[in-house]
C-alpha positions as CSV (number, residue, x, y, z in Angstrom):
1,M,0.6,0.1,-0.1
2,S,1.6,3.5,-0.5
3,Q,1.8,5.9,1.9
4,S,-0.9,7.8,-0.2
5,D,-3.2,5.4,-0.1
6,F,-2.3,4.4,3.3
7,A,-3.3,8.1,5.0
8,E,-6.1,8.3,2.9
9,A,-7.4,4.7,4.6
10,I,-6.6,6.7,8.1
11,G,-7.9,10.1,6.6
12,I,-4.9,11.9,7.0
13,T,-3.1,13.7,4.1
14,Q,0.1,12.0,2.5
15,P,2.3,14.9,3.7
16,Y,0.8,14.2,7.6
17,L,1.7,11.0,7.2
18,S,5.2,12.0,6.2
19,L,5.5,14.0,9.2
20,I,4.6,11.4,11.1
21,E,7.4,9.2,10.3
22,K,9.6,11.5,10.2
23,N,8.8,11.8,13.7
24,R,8.6,15.3,13.3
25,K,4.7,15.7,14.4
26,K,3.6,13.6,16.5
27,P,-0.3,12.3,16.1
28,S,-3.1,11.8,17.9
29,L,-4.0,9.2,19.7
30,E,-7.3,9.5,17.2
31,V,-4.8,9.2,14.6
32,L,-3.2,6.6,16.8
33,E,-5.4,4.3,16.6
34,K,-6.9,4.8,13.1
35,I,-3.3,3.8,12.4
36,S,-3.9,0.9,14.8
37,N,-7.2,-0.6,13.7
38,S,-6.2,0.1,9.7
39,L,-3.1,-2.7,10.7
40,K,-5.5,-4.9,13.0
41,T,-2.7,-4.1,15.2
42,P,-3.3,-4.0,19.0
43,L,-1.8,0.3,19.8
44,P,0.3,-1.3,22.7
45,I,1.9,-3.6,20.0
46,L,2.5,-0.3,18.6
47,F,4.0,1.1,20.8
48,W,6.3,-1.6,21.8
49,F,7.4,-1.6,18.2
50,S,8.5,2.7,19.0
51,V,10.8,2.0,22.1
52,G,14.1,1.7,20.8
53,R,17.7,1.1,23.0
54,D,17.9,4.8,23.2
55,D,14.8,4.8,25.0
56,V,15.6,3.1,27.9
57,P,18.3,3.8,30.7
58,E,21.3,3.0,30.0
59,D,22.0,0.6,33.1
60,R,19.0,-1.5,31.4
61,Q,20.0,-1.8,27.9
62,Y,21.0,-5.4,28.6
63,I,17.9,-6.0,29.6
64,F,16.6,-4.5,26.9
65,D,18.6,-6.2,23.9
66,T,18.4,-9.9,25.9
67,L,14.2,-9.2,25.7
68,K,13.6,-7.5,22.4
69,P,13.9,-10.4,20.3
70,S,11.8,-12.8,21.9
71,I,9.5,-10.2,22.2
72,D,9.3,-9.1,18.9
73,K,9.1,-13.0,17.5
74,L,6.0,-13.6,20.5
75,V,4.5,-10.5,18.3
76,D,5.1,-11.6,15.0
77,E,3.9,-15.4,15.3
78,V,0.6,-13.7,17.3
79,F,-0.6,-10.8,15.1
80,N,0.4,-11.5,11.4
């Protein structure tokens, strides 16, 4: 699906979606829910995928590094 098609499907403009993807705009909860519904993926899962290693305190990054691959695999098996 193209970016334009996806933006239209969730009721926003393609330029706005592009800014969200580039982390230049923060979408509202309503837009996040539309994205979640369109992707048939629960919103907490989208939040999980938005967390990166740098979001975790340095002293706990080893835990993140250990758990992330397993959690990603589990989410993939359940939702794909």
